Backbone as a chain_set.jsonl record, in Angstrom:
{"seq": "XXXXXXXXXXXXXXXXXXXXXXXXXXXXXXXXXXXXXXXXXXXXXXXXXXXXXXXXXXXXXXXXXXXXXXXXXXXXXXXXXXXXXXXXXXXXXXXXXXXXXXXXXXXXXXXXXXXXXXXXXXXXXXXXXXXXXXXXXXXXXXXXXXXXXXXXXXXXXXXXXXXXXXXXXXXXXXXXXXXXXXXXXXXXXXXXXXXXXXXXXXXXXXXXXXXXXXXXXXXXXXXXXXXXXX", "coords": {"N": [[121.93, 5.199, 76.556], [122.706, 7.303, 74.833], [120.286, 8.715, 74.867], [120.128, 9.529, 77.528], [122.349, 11.241, 77.678], [121.53, 13.248, 75.908], [119.353, 14.347, 77.273], [120.608, 15.422, 79.516], [122.178, 17.37, 78.277], [120.241, 19.105, 77.252], [119.106, 20.022, 79.644], [121.281, 21.419, 80.729], [121.545, 23.478, 78.877], [119.145, 24.856, 79.284], [119.463, 25.762, 81.919], [121.694, 27.411, 81.611], [120.629, 29.38, 79.97], [118.739, 30.539, 81.625], [120.292, 31.927, 83.437], [121.694, 33.71, 81.995], [122.86, 36.947, 81.418], [121.872, 39.895, 79.89], [123.398, 42.677, 78.856], [122.279, 46.059, 78.927], [121.938, 48.066, 76.001], [124.236, 50.637, 75.464], [123.79, 54.17, 75.182], [124.778, 56.011, 72.293], [126.986, 58.638, 71.9], [127.448, 61.0, 69.592], [129.521, 63.301, 68.207], [129.768, 66.272, 66.249], [131.295, 68.931, 64.708], [131.319, 72.021, 62.944], [133.139, 74.545, 61.232], [131.839, 76.596, 59.984], [128.437, 77.497, 59.049], [126.25, 75.555, 57.048], [123.671, 76.245, 54.954], [122.123, 74.256, 53.89], [122.151, 72.175, 55.602], [121.202, 70.596, 58.72], [121.7, 71.424, 62.05], [122.277, 70.189, 65.311], [122.728, 71.731, 67.777], [122.326, 74.321, 66.857], [119.912, 74.342, 65.404], [118.069, 72.289, 66.24], [118.032, 71.803, 69.118], [117.142, 74.373, 70.129], [114.425, 74.262, 69.355], [113.392, 72.202, 70.967], [113.899, 73.27, 73.521], [112.264, 75.515, 73.464], [109.703, 74.448, 72.994], [109.309, 72.059, 74.411], [111.056, 71.36, 76.604], [110.432, 72.317, 79.351], [109.168, 73.283, 82.637], [106.899, 70.917, 83.94], [106.784, 69.403, 81.734], [109.211, 68.195, 79.77], [111.581, 68.914, 81.148], [114.502, 68.693, 83.335], [113.578, 68.549, 85.959], [110.878, 67.702, 85.857], [110.665, 65.64, 83.879], [108.779, 64.117, 82.267], [107.298, 60.99, 81.725], [109.808, 59.891, 81.909], [111.41, 61.159, 80.094], [113.795, 63.481, 79.086], [114.538, 66.511, 77.575], [116.524, 68.437, 77.445], [119.148, 68.556, 76.635], [121.615, 67.212, 74.347], [122.789, 64.84, 75.305], [120.912, 64.01, 77.246], [118.674, 63.576, 75.664], [119.486, 61.422, 74.058], [119.956, 59.529, 76.073], [117.365, 59.21, 76.953], [116.297, 57.585, 75.1], [114.606, 57.98, 72.834], [115.084, 58.417, 70.24], [116.045, 57.054, 67.149], [118.837, 56.895, 65.385], [118.907, 57.767, 61.977], [116.426, 56.658, 61.55], [113.621, 58.008, 61.547], [111.016, 57.04, 61.389], [110.989, 55.071, 63.255], [111.426, 56.275, 65.604], [110.475, 57.323, 68.728], [110.19, 59.975, 69.539], [109.84, 61.431, 67.141], [107.543, 60.211, 66.203], [105.699, 61.027, 68.126], [105.523, 63.823, 67.793], [104.367, 63.983, 65.353], [101.995, 62.724, 65.565], [98.566, 62.102, 64.892], [96.428, 62.064, 66.603], [95.24, 64.314, 68.843], [95.316, 63.997, 71.578], [97.486, 62.466, 72.097], [99.557, 63.626, 70.814], [102.587, 65.503, 70.806], [103.777, 68.858, 71.293], [102.072, 68.219, 74.326], [98.737, 69.087, 74.602], [99.229, 71.466, 73.388], [99.823, 73.59, 70.482], [100.358, 72.044, 67.3], [103.682, 71.391, 66.264], [105.318, 73.719, 64.077], [105.452, 72.932, 60.581], [107.913, 73.344, 59.43], [109.687, 73.028, 61.579], [109.213, 70.346, 62.243], [110.117, 69.125, 59.911], [112.838, 69.741, 60.058], [113.616, 68.324, 62.368], [113.102, 65.732, 61.502], [114.963, 65.553, 59.374], [117.321, 65.852, 60.801], [117.36, 63.475, 62.315], [117.406, 61.599, 60.223], [119.907, 62.164, 59.2], [121.538, 60.986, 61.01], [121.275, 61.772, 63.635], [123.182, 63.451, 64.965], [125.356, 65.088, 67.36], [125.635, 67.845, 66.465], [127.053, 70.997, 65.425], [127.565, 74.436, 64.407], [129.521, 77.331, 63.542], [127.929, 80.167, 63.841], [128.633, 82.832, 63.692], [130.358, 83.233, 61.592], [128.706, 83.307, 59.481], [127.248, 85.515, 59.754], [125.208, 88.161, 58.828], [124.34, 91.36, 58.893], [123.567, 93.432, 57.324], [121.185, 94.125, 56.11], [118.69, 94.196, 57.88], [115.501, 92.98, 58.53], [112.074, 92.721, 59.675], [110.497, 90.607, 58.627], [112.411, 89.123, 57.273], [114.409, 88.453, 59.117], [113.944, 88.887, 61.999], [111.408, 87.626, 62.579], [112.062, 85.046, 61.89], [113.987, 84.306, 63.778], [112.386, 84.402, 66.071], [110.433, 82.438, 65.492], [112.0, 80.192, 65.519], [113.201, 80.145, 68.063], [111.453, 81.117, 70.066], [108.545, 81.129, 69.803], [107.51, 78.668, 70.478], [106.919, 78.683, 73.166], [105.669, 81.188, 73.433], [102.968, 81.446, 72.236], [99.686, 80.495, 70.962], [96.645, 79.876, 72.936], [97.305, 80.249, 75.567], [99.829, 81.766, 76.09], [103.311, 81.892, 77.13], [103.972, 83.877, 79.96], [101.94, 85.518, 79.196], [102.499, 86.673, 76.807], [102.299, 86.873, 73.431], [104.022, 86.004, 70.606], [103.594, 85.545, 67.951], [102.605, 87.294, 66.15], [103.218, 90.473, 64.592], [102.396, 92.717, 66.143], [102.534, 91.916, 68.845], [105.267, 91.505, 69.145], [106.281, 94.018, 68.572], [105.364, 95.462, 70.775], [106.927, 94.516, 72.97], [109.365, 95.219, 72.024], [109.373, 97.987, 71.936], [109.301, 98.736, 74.637], [111.702, 97.859, 75.479], [111.933, 95.339, 76.574], [112.324, 93.092, 74.958], [115.025, 93.177, 73.956], [116.443, 93.216, 76.387], [115.777, 90.806, 77.695], [116.904, 88.86, 76.049], [119.514, 89.56, 76.286], [120.005, 88.747, 78.788], [119.824, 90.519, 80.904], [120.217, 92.137, 84.136], [117.44, 91.978, 86.344], [115.626, 91.17, 84.497], [113.853, 88.375, 83.119], [115.737, 85.768, 81.934], [115.927, 84.854, 78.542], [116.125, 82.553, 75.754], [113.904, 80.737, 77.877], [115.384, 78.653, 80.167], [117.247, 77.894, 78.331], [120.329, 78.359, 76.433], [122.0, 81.536, 76.0], [121.1, 83.517, 73.19], [122.851, 83.305, 70.015], [125.546, 85.577, 69.338], [125.289, 86.93, 66.904], [122.508, 86.852, 66.389], [121.505, 88.303, 68.536], [122.639, 90.795, 67.991], [121.356, 91.325, 65.598], [118.696, 91.632, 66.478], [119.068, 93.894, 68.082], [119.814, 95.845, 66.187], [117.481, 95.973, 64.621], [115.594, 96.913, 66.506], [116.752, 99.4, 67.117], [116.298, 100.629, 64.735], [113.742, 101.333, 64.981], [112.026, 99.241, 65.181], [110.554, 98.306, 62.795], [107.768, 97.097, 60.769], [108.771, 95.492, 58.499]], "CA": [[123.04, 6.079, 76.905], [122.574, 8.493, 73.991], [119.111, 9.44, 75.312], [120.478, 10.178, 78.804], [123.256, 12.36, 77.364], [120.735, 14.308, 75.271], [118.547, 14.982, 78.316], [121.535, 16.232, 80.33], [122.581, 18.513, 77.456], [119.098, 20.027, 77.205], [118.99, 20.64, 80.963], [122.375, 22.381, 80.863], [121.222, 24.628, 78.036], [118.062, 25.601, 79.935], [120.033, 26.444, 83.089], [122.579, 28.494, 81.159], [119.795, 30.454, 79.429], [118.069, 31.216, 82.73], [121.231, 32.786, 84.167], [122.391, 34.586, 81.067], [122.558, 38.359, 81.63], [122.062, 40.71, 78.69], [123.68, 44.054, 79.231], [121.541, 47.019, 78.112], [122.725, 48.79, 75.013], [124.582, 51.97, 75.917], [123.552, 55.196, 74.172], [125.957, 56.473, 71.577], [127.092, 60.081, 71.797], [128.189, 61.281, 68.371], [129.746, 64.732, 68.092], [130.18, 66.777, 64.931], [131.387, 70.381, 64.734], [131.718, 72.641, 61.683], [133.649, 75.899, 61.449], [130.826, 77.528, 59.474], [127.128, 76.867, 58.863], [125.773, 75.261, 55.702], [122.221, 76.444, 54.968], [121.46, 73.036, 53.429], [122.268, 71.163, 56.639], [120.529, 70.838, 60.004], [122.637, 71.242, 63.15], [121.551, 69.973, 66.552], [122.814, 72.844, 68.719], [121.849, 75.563, 66.249], [118.558, 74.236, 64.847], [117.17, 71.328, 66.881], [117.89, 72.041, 70.552], [116.25, 75.507, 70.413], [113.026, 73.841, 69.202], [113.031, 71.448, 72.161], [113.903, 74.185, 74.659], [111.109, 76.399, 73.34], [108.407, 73.765, 72.9], [109.184, 70.794, 75.143], [111.897, 71.182, 77.796], [110.13, 73.283, 80.4], [108.524, 72.698, 83.82], [105.634, 70.249, 83.671], [106.933, 68.54, 80.552], [110.426, 67.398, 79.623], [112.797, 69.451, 81.75], [115.108, 67.717, 84.242], [112.784, 68.436, 87.174], [109.631, 66.965, 85.618], [111.025, 64.408, 83.16], [107.544, 63.392, 81.988], [107.508, 59.651, 81.136], [111.231, 59.574, 81.925], [112.062, 61.783, 78.941], [114.365, 64.809, 79.3], [114.945, 67.027, 76.262], [117.266, 69.674, 77.69], [120.488, 68.485, 76.042], [121.813, 66.063, 73.451], [123.041, 63.645, 76.103], [119.663, 63.584, 77.878], [117.788, 63.07, 74.611], [119.969, 60.086, 73.695], [119.724, 58.652, 77.224], [115.922, 58.971, 77.059], [116.011, 56.499, 74.151], [113.436, 58.319, 72.026], [115.549, 58.683, 68.877], [116.814, 56.022, 66.474], [119.573, 57.564, 64.303], [118.616, 57.283, 60.635], [115.097, 56.048, 61.475], [112.542, 58.781, 62.16], [109.812, 56.22, 61.443], [111.106, 54.186, 64.41], [111.824, 57.125, 66.728], [109.288, 57.721, 69.488], [110.104, 61.437, 69.548], [109.261, 61.886, 65.876], [106.176, 59.695, 66.141], [104.831, 61.81, 69.0], [105.283, 65.176, 67.278], [103.58, 63.88, 64.118], [100.78, 61.985, 65.906], [97.347, 62.777, 64.453], [95.526, 62.15, 67.754], [95.659, 65.468, 69.638], [95.513, 63.563, 72.959], [98.781, 61.785, 72.176], [100.581, 64.407, 70.117], [103.418, 66.438, 71.555], [103.624, 69.171, 72.71], [100.777, 67.807, 74.842], [97.825, 70.175, 74.877], [99.64, 72.676, 72.672], [99.71, 73.592, 69.035], [101.287, 71.175, 66.58], [104.881, 72.105, 65.861], [105.304, 74.151, 62.671], [105.978, 71.912, 59.684], [109.343, 73.613, 59.239], [110.403, 72.414, 62.697], [109.094, 68.89, 62.088], [111.007, 68.744, 58.808], [114.221, 69.819, 60.542], [113.84, 67.2, 63.275], [113.171, 64.529, 60.663], [116.23, 65.552, 58.66], [118.387, 65.621, 61.785], [117.379, 62.044, 62.617], [117.845, 60.909, 59.009], [121.347, 62.395, 59.036], [122.288, 60.247, 62.018], [121.037, 62.341, 64.969], [124.491, 63.839, 65.492], [125.469, 66.247, 68.253], [126.32, 68.72, 65.525], [126.961, 72.446, 65.626], [128.355, 75.224, 63.468], [129.829, 78.678, 64.011], [127.028, 81.076, 63.143], [129.232, 84.161, 63.547], [130.998, 83.329, 60.286], [127.652, 83.484, 58.492], [126.437, 86.625, 60.235], [125.024, 89.268, 57.89], [123.38, 92.317, 59.467], [123.552, 94.606, 56.439], [119.815, 94.473, 55.745], [117.842, 93.523, 58.866], [114.067, 93.254, 58.423], [111.241, 91.895, 60.548], [110.098, 89.375, 57.934], [113.563, 88.345, 56.82], [115.332, 88.066, 60.18], [113.385, 88.836, 63.352], [110.372, 86.59, 62.696], [112.703, 83.731, 61.79], [114.569, 84.04, 65.096], [111.272, 84.15, 66.979], [109.814, 81.146, 65.161], [112.942, 79.128, 65.866], [113.645, 80.142, 69.455], [110.55, 81.73, 71.054], [107.099, 80.944, 69.684], [107.077, 77.418, 71.095], [106.315, 79.081, 74.453], [104.879, 82.413, 73.321], [101.953, 81.306, 71.188], [98.491, 79.779, 71.389], [95.663, 80.527, 73.797], [97.893, 80.503, 76.882], [101.261, 81.975, 75.841], [104.152, 82.129, 78.289], [104.009, 85.247, 80.439], [100.88, 86.302, 78.562], [103.092, 87.367, 75.654], [102.194, 86.114, 72.182], [104.987, 86.552, 69.649], [103.343, 85.017, 66.617], [102.211, 88.407, 65.279], [104.07, 91.657, 64.717], [101.946, 93.618, 67.201], [103.07, 91.457, 70.119], [106.718, 91.714, 69.129], [106.485, 95.467, 68.612], [105.111, 95.931, 72.139], [108.07, 94.247, 73.856], [110.532, 95.917, 71.464], [109.277, 99.402, 72.287], [109.612, 98.977, 76.056], [113.059, 97.319, 75.699], [111.956, 93.999, 77.166], [112.836, 92.132, 73.982], [116.487, 93.18, 73.953], [116.987, 92.924, 77.714], [115.635, 89.39, 78.075], [117.865, 88.047, 75.293], [120.841, 89.913, 76.814], [120.05, 88.238, 80.164], [120.117, 91.7, 81.715], [119.714, 92.078, 85.507], [116.068, 92.445, 86.519], [114.779, 90.596, 83.446], [113.913, 86.915, 83.035], [116.582, 85.389, 80.8], [115.299, 84.088, 77.47], [115.042, 81.585, 75.903], [113.787, 80.21, 79.224], [116.013, 77.351, 80.35], [118.212, 77.635, 77.264], [121.506, 79.208, 76.364], [121.827, 82.843, 75.391], [121.111, 83.496, 71.73], [124.143, 83.625, 69.42], [125.854, 87.001, 69.259], [124.765, 87.476, 65.653], [121.063, 87.037, 66.507], [121.286, 89.421, 69.462], [122.97, 92.03, 67.267], [120.273, 91.513, 64.631], [117.57, 92.18, 67.234], [119.436, 95.242, 68.507], [119.759, 96.717, 65.008], [116.072, 96.153, 64.246], [114.978, 97.785, 67.507], [117.309, 100.741, 66.932], [115.679, 101.193, 63.522], [112.359, 101.664, 65.307], [111.246, 98.006, 65.132], [109.546, 98.425, 61.736], [107.138, 95.894, 60.22], [109.283, 95.471, 57.118]], "C": [[122.96, 7.39, 76.136], [121.399, 9.348, 74.466], [119.413, 10.202, 76.599], [121.362, 11.381, 78.565], [122.489, 13.539, 76.756], [119.913, 15.067, 76.305], [119.408, 15.898, 79.163], [121.932, 17.491, 79.587], [121.471, 19.564, 77.404], [118.956, 20.763, 78.527], [120.066, 21.696, 81.179], [122.096, 23.644, 80.071], [120.148, 25.49, 78.677], [118.602, 26.412, 81.104], [120.882, 27.623, 82.664], [121.767, 29.664, 80.618], [119.141, 31.254, 80.554], [118.974, 32.211, 83.428], [121.991, 33.732, 83.259], [121.929, 36.034, 81.273], [122.87, 39.151, 80.37], [122.235, 42.151, 79.115], [122.888, 45.011, 78.338], [122.465, 47.769, 77.171], [122.968, 50.221, 75.495], [124.329, 52.988, 74.811], [124.845, 55.665, 73.546], [125.928, 57.981, 71.438], [127.995, 60.393, 70.612], [128.294, 62.787, 68.179], [130.203, 65.11, 66.693], [130.157, 68.298, 64.966], [131.885, 70.894, 63.387], [132.145, 74.081, 61.961], [132.661, 76.95, 60.96], [129.545, 76.762, 59.19], [126.79, 76.702, 57.387], [124.246, 75.341, 55.729], [121.446, 75.203, 54.535], [121.513, 71.918, 54.464], [121.511, 71.586, 57.888], [121.51, 70.498, 61.115], [121.872, 71.142, 64.471], [121.555, 71.214, 67.441], [122.22, 74.128, 68.15], [120.375, 75.499, 65.869], [117.593, 73.403, 65.684], [116.956, 71.613, 68.364], [117.011, 73.254, 70.863], [114.766, 75.163, 70.271], [112.557, 73.117, 70.455], [112.952, 72.357, 73.383], [112.645, 75.048, 74.65], [109.789, 75.666, 73.495], [108.216, 72.577, 73.835], [109.877, 70.765, 76.505], [111.653, 72.253, 78.843], [109.354, 72.58, 81.511], [107.142, 72.135, 83.485], [105.709, 69.317, 82.485], [108.263, 67.785, 80.596], [111.696, 68.123, 80.053], [113.329, 68.416, 82.74], [114.267, 67.504, 85.494], [111.535, 67.598, 87.006], [109.891, 65.612, 84.964], [109.806, 63.535, 82.898], [107.824, 62.096, 81.227], [108.983, 59.285, 81.039], [112.022, 60.205, 80.801], [112.507, 63.196, 79.29], [114.928, 65.3, 77.969], [115.748, 68.318, 76.378], [118.652, 69.693, 77.067], [120.579, 67.258, 75.148], [121.956, 64.778, 74.259], [121.754, 63.112, 76.72], [118.688, 63.006, 76.86], [118.184, 61.644, 74.233], [119.701, 59.099, 74.824], [118.241, 58.312, 77.383], [115.434, 57.936, 76.053], [114.746, 56.756, 73.329], [113.811, 58.616, 70.569], [116.343, 57.496, 68.368], [117.528, 56.674, 65.287], [119.293, 56.92, 62.937], [117.207, 56.761, 60.455], [114.044, 56.914, 62.161], [111.26, 57.983, 62.307], [109.808, 55.28, 62.639], [111.565, 54.951, 65.653], [110.585, 57.636, 67.439], [109.1, 59.233, 69.464], [109.42, 61.946, 68.281], [107.82, 61.413, 65.74], [105.225, 60.556, 66.957], [104.56, 63.208, 68.452], [104.486, 65.156, 65.978], [102.283, 63.104, 64.332], [99.536, 62.785, 65.498], [96.337, 62.933, 65.585], [96.024, 63.259, 68.68], [95.92, 65.092, 71.09], [96.849, 62.863, 73.169], [99.911, 62.616, 71.586], [101.331, 65.321, 71.081], [103.709, 67.673, 70.688], [102.198, 68.894, 73.186], [99.927, 69.015, 75.2], [98.157, 71.468, 74.166], [99.412, 72.567, 71.183], [100.713, 72.605, 68.427], [102.508, 71.995, 66.178], [104.768, 72.555, 64.409], [105.956, 73.09, 61.787], [107.463, 72.092, 59.437], [110.175, 72.962, 60.346], [110.371, 70.893, 62.595], [110.043, 68.393, 61.003], [112.464, 68.747, 59.256], [114.553, 68.655, 61.468], [113.96, 65.895, 62.491], [114.513, 64.444, 59.943], [117.396, 65.279, 59.595], [118.493, 64.131, 62.12], [117.883, 61.248, 61.417], [119.361, 61.017, 58.818], [122.184, 61.724, 60.12], [122.13, 60.765, 63.426], [122.344, 62.701, 65.662], [124.382, 65.0, 66.471], [126.255, 67.32, 67.493], [126.106, 70.19, 65.85], [127.796, 73.138, 64.563], [128.523, 76.632, 64.026], [129.015, 79.69, 63.224], [127.643, 82.451, 62.902], [129.891, 84.339, 62.189], [129.981, 83.52, 59.166], [126.788, 84.7, 58.821], [126.404, 87.77, 59.228], [123.934, 90.177, 58.437], [123.272, 93.576, 58.604], [122.135, 95.042, 56.085], [118.832, 93.725, 56.641], [116.388, 93.95, 58.697], [113.303, 92.335, 59.373], [110.934, 90.56, 59.871], [111.288, 88.491, 57.589], [114.459, 87.839, 57.925], [114.648, 87.866, 61.528], [112.354, 87.717, 63.507], [110.971, 85.191, 62.628], [113.343, 83.341, 63.119], [113.467, 83.658, 66.079], [110.65, 82.774, 66.739], [110.694, 79.98, 65.584], [113.158, 79.022, 67.372], [112.568, 80.506, 70.483], [109.085, 81.298, 70.987], [106.602, 79.59, 70.188], [106.412, 77.675, 72.43], [105.313, 80.213, 74.28], [103.919, 82.368, 72.129], [100.734, 80.612, 71.769], [97.598, 80.578, 72.311], [96.211, 80.879, 75.176], [99.403, 80.7, 76.747], [102.036, 82.267, 77.119], [104.2, 83.6, 78.667], [102.922, 86.132, 79.86], [101.35, 87.053, 77.338], [103.05, 86.47, 74.43], [103.071, 86.78, 71.136], [104.797, 86.015, 68.239], [102.927, 86.101, 65.626], [103.085, 89.62, 65.577], [103.673, 92.534, 65.894], [102.495, 93.226, 68.563], [104.555, 91.689, 70.235], [107.035, 93.197, 69.264], [106.326, 96.001, 70.028], [106.31, 95.707, 73.046], [109.356, 94.857, 73.312], [110.537, 97.366, 71.918], [109.622, 99.672, 73.744], [110.933, 98.32, 76.481], [113.095, 95.939, 76.359], [112.626, 92.987, 76.238], [114.359, 92.042, 74.061], [117.047, 92.753, 75.306], [116.858, 91.463, 78.111], [116.621, 88.518, 77.305], [119.301, 88.373, 75.69], [121.048, 89.359, 78.219], [120.422, 89.364, 81.121], [119.543, 91.558, 83.122], [118.298, 92.665, 85.601], [115.103, 91.917, 85.488], [114.938, 89.078, 83.447], [114.658, 86.512, 81.762], [115.814, 84.514, 79.814], [116.33, 83.708, 76.411], [115.065, 80.923, 77.29], [114.383, 78.806, 79.304], [117.042, 77.008, 79.297], [119.409, 78.566, 77.329], [121.156, 80.545, 75.741], [121.888, 82.718, 73.87], [122.508, 83.791, 71.212], [124.321, 85.139, 69.272], [125.259, 87.649, 68.018], [123.267, 87.759, 65.76], [120.742, 88.191, 67.459], [121.573, 90.746, 68.769], [121.906, 92.351, 66.221], [119.057, 92.144, 65.307], [117.847, 93.625, 67.636], [119.313, 96.229, 67.341], [118.316, 97.014, 64.62], [115.362, 97.091, 65.207], [115.466, 99.226, 67.348], [116.765, 101.428, 65.684], [114.243, 101.622, 63.783], [111.438, 100.465, 65.265], [110.17, 98.043, 64.057], [108.981, 97.08, 61.3], [107.509, 95.812, 58.748], [109.63, 94.078, 56.651]], "O": [[123.124, 8.465, 76.714], [121.496, 10.576, 74.471], [119.019, 11.358, 76.758], [121.159, 12.431, 79.175], [122.778, 14.695, 77.064], [119.79, 16.289, 76.227], [119.004, 17.013, 79.495], [122.016, 18.564, 80.183], [121.734, 20.762, 77.499], [118.717, 21.97, 78.551], [119.794, 22.752, 81.748], [122.374, 24.751, 80.534], [120.223, 26.718, 78.624], [118.262, 27.583, 81.275], [120.816, 28.699, 83.259], [122.163, 30.818, 80.784], [119.002, 32.474, 80.465], [118.505, 33.221, 83.954], [122.85, 34.482, 83.725], [120.728, 36.303, 81.298], [123.981, 39.092, 79.844], [121.322, 42.766, 79.666], [122.824, 44.808, 77.125], [123.614, 48.066, 77.499], [122.036, 50.926, 75.883], [124.61, 52.722, 73.642], [125.885, 55.709, 74.202], [124.963, 58.544, 70.921], [129.185, 60.077, 70.637], [127.285, 63.47, 68.009], [130.931, 64.364, 66.039], [129.113, 68.895, 65.226], [132.756, 70.288, 62.764], [131.576, 74.749, 62.824], [132.647, 78.072, 61.466], [129.552, 75.534, 59.1], [127.02, 77.604, 56.581], [123.6, 74.583, 56.453], [120.244, 75.106, 54.784], [120.98, 70.833, 54.232], [121.216, 72.764, 58.09], [122.089, 69.412, 61.125], [120.942, 71.908, 64.721], [120.49, 71.701, 67.82], [121.668, 74.937, 68.896], [119.662, 76.494, 65.998], [116.426, 73.768, 65.827], [115.814, 71.66, 68.822], [116.196, 73.18, 71.783], [113.936, 75.717, 70.991], [111.462, 73.376, 70.954], [112.035, 72.226, 74.194], [112.035, 75.284, 75.693], [108.847, 76.21, 74.072], [107.088, 72.129, 74.037], [109.339, 70.203, 77.458], [112.56, 73.012, 79.185], [108.933, 71.433, 81.357], [106.328, 72.791, 82.834], [104.795, 68.525, 82.254], [108.42, 66.844, 81.374], [112.747, 67.982, 79.428], [112.694, 67.386, 82.966], [114.241, 66.401, 86.038], [111.163, 66.856, 87.915], [109.408, 64.579, 85.427], [109.79, 62.358, 83.257], [108.508, 62.108, 80.203], [109.374, 58.474, 80.2], [113.174, 59.84, 80.57], [111.703, 64.015, 79.734], [115.698, 64.597, 77.315], [115.662, 69.19, 75.512], [119.27, 70.754, 76.982], [119.72, 66.378, 75.193], [121.335, 63.761, 73.948], [121.521, 61.903, 76.722], [117.961, 62.058, 77.158], [117.33, 60.768, 74.105], [119.274, 57.97, 74.58], [117.901, 57.244, 77.892], [114.3, 57.465, 76.137], [113.92, 55.861, 73.151], [112.965, 59.016, 69.77], [117.217, 56.983, 69.068], [116.887, 56.976, 64.281], [119.423, 55.709, 62.763], [116.81, 56.445, 59.333], [113.612, 56.58, 63.265], [110.492, 58.213, 63.241], [108.762, 54.747, 63.008], [112.032, 54.357, 66.625], [109.743, 58.3, 66.836], [107.972, 59.716, 69.377], [108.528, 62.791, 68.346], [106.972, 62.138, 65.219], [104.089, 60.796, 66.548], [103.459, 63.728, 68.633], [103.982, 66.193, 65.545], [101.549, 62.853, 63.376], [99.463, 63.992, 65.73], [95.488, 63.824, 65.544], [97.115, 63.153, 69.24], [96.668, 65.788, 71.776], [97.288, 62.692, 74.306], [101.086, 62.34, 71.831], [100.763, 65.838, 72.043], [103.87, 67.544, 69.475], [101.232, 69.287, 72.531], [100.334, 69.862, 75.995], [97.448, 72.462, 74.319], [98.875, 71.575, 70.69], [101.784, 72.37, 68.986], [102.382, 73.158, 65.795], [104.181, 71.847, 63.59], [106.906, 72.428, 62.205], [108.192, 71.117, 59.255], [111.242, 72.41, 60.081], [111.379, 70.229, 62.832], [110.693, 67.359, 61.162], [113.236, 67.864, 58.881], [115.63, 68.066, 61.374], [114.815, 65.059, 62.784], [115.132, 63.381, 59.907], [118.338, 64.57, 59.241], [119.596, 63.59, 62.199], [118.691, 60.332, 61.569], [120.008, 60.086, 58.339], [123.405, 61.877, 60.145], [122.782, 60.259, 64.34], [122.584, 62.306, 66.803], [123.44, 65.791, 66.418], [127.389, 67.648, 67.843], [125.111, 70.572, 66.466], [128.627, 72.514, 63.902], [127.753, 77.066, 64.882], [129.355, 80.034, 62.092], [127.213, 83.165, 61.996], [129.98, 85.458, 61.683], [130.346, 83.853, 58.038], [125.722, 84.888, 58.235], [127.447, 88.285, 58.826], [122.756, 89.819, 58.446], [122.927, 94.649, 59.097], [121.91, 96.215, 55.789], [118.217, 92.744, 56.221], [116.08, 95.142, 58.717], [113.818, 91.308, 59.816], [111.094, 89.502, 60.48], [111.189, 87.264, 57.61], [115.207, 86.885, 57.712], [114.758, 86.798, 62.13], [112.421, 86.944, 64.462], [110.449, 84.258, 63.239], [113.255, 82.188, 63.541], [113.609, 82.694, 66.832], [110.377, 82.037, 67.686], [110.199, 78.917, 65.958], [113.285, 77.918, 67.9], [112.749, 80.229, 71.668], [108.452, 81.119, 72.027], [105.395, 79.387, 70.313], [105.46, 76.988, 72.8], [104.246, 80.21, 74.893], [104.038, 83.128, 71.168], [100.741, 80.189, 72.925], [97.758, 81.789, 72.461], [95.642, 81.716, 75.876], [100.176, 79.879, 77.242], [101.49, 82.819, 78.074], [104.434, 84.464, 77.822], [102.965, 87.353, 80.01], [100.675, 87.972, 76.875], [103.696, 85.422, 74.4], [102.898, 87.955, 70.815], [105.725, 86.029, 67.431], [102.898, 85.87, 64.417], [103.619, 89.765, 66.677], [104.55, 93.052, 66.585], [102.88, 94.089, 69.352], [105.053, 92.034, 71.307], [107.953, 93.58, 69.989], [107.067, 96.893, 70.441], [106.682, 96.597, 73.81], [110.333, 95.0, 74.047], [111.59, 97.912, 72.248], [110.177, 100.724, 74.062], [111.246, 98.234, 77.668], [114.171, 95.428, 76.668], [113.397, 92.136, 76.682], [114.913, 90.954, 74.216], [118.024, 92.006, 75.362], [117.734, 90.93, 78.793], [117.126, 87.535, 77.848], [120.207, 87.57, 75.465], [122.135, 89.483, 78.782], [121.231, 89.182, 82.031], [118.499, 90.93, 83.299], [118.003, 93.707, 85.016], [113.901, 92.17, 85.569], [116.015, 88.557, 83.737], [114.257, 86.872, 80.656], [115.141, 83.559, 80.202], [117.294, 84.44, 76.188], [116.133, 80.593, 77.805], [113.948, 77.891, 78.604], [117.652, 75.94, 79.356], [119.481, 79.451, 78.182], [120.15, 80.677, 75.044], [122.643, 81.905, 73.336], [123.284, 84.46, 71.894], [123.349, 85.876, 69.101], [124.78, 88.782, 68.071], [122.799, 88.79, 65.276], [119.815, 88.962, 67.213], [120.831, 91.713, 68.942], [121.594, 93.519, 65.987], [118.458, 93.077, 64.772], [116.967, 94.48, 67.541], [118.768, 97.321, 67.503], [117.966, 98.157, 64.327], [114.611, 97.967, 64.78], [114.673, 100.163, 67.437], [116.77, 102.656, 65.588], [113.597, 102.207, 62.913], [110.217, 100.616, 65.307], [108.994, 97.835, 64.357], [109.636, 96.047, 61.442], [106.677, 96.031, 57.867], [110.07, 93.9, 55.515]]}, "num_chains": 1, "name": "protein.A"}
């Protein structure tokens, strides 16, 4: 009798396991906003998203239209839904593993230059800090009293533009990794007009939001000074 009961119990357990449905874990959207920017912190909207827009989220790669390998990097929500980030665990995040991959055939951006170490460090810190949908108000930290190419313009370009405009095949044939290339588009007013999203010009950053007002004003001031290599 005991043996028969044990057999029935085992059969019931097997049947229940076969029909058990495990719901997929839903992505967590975590928002964090600050009234002003802290230079010691990394913010998703201010620091991280521009890197993805410039280096990853374009046609043929990880924009919404292409979605290579099912990964879209055009917004915080899409990044989380793509399941390539583990908050607090860059070592277990596919996104971080791919941008630090040593094999050039597997490293992202695929076929492009390795991301600058500064960008990799920011992405790592963002993940370590919990991969928050964080942002800060850059206008409260805006200082345009001493605008220079090395101190301001090149930093904006490295953060928002050179992901596309660099390497052997730069976007639009425009390489912005050296002063000479930047000076050329500053002198003919293309630089200012594309960031202003002016009619007749292709809006930049391509596929991204308009640059913050402070950065646009910084570019305008530098150009009005004659776009010096200072």
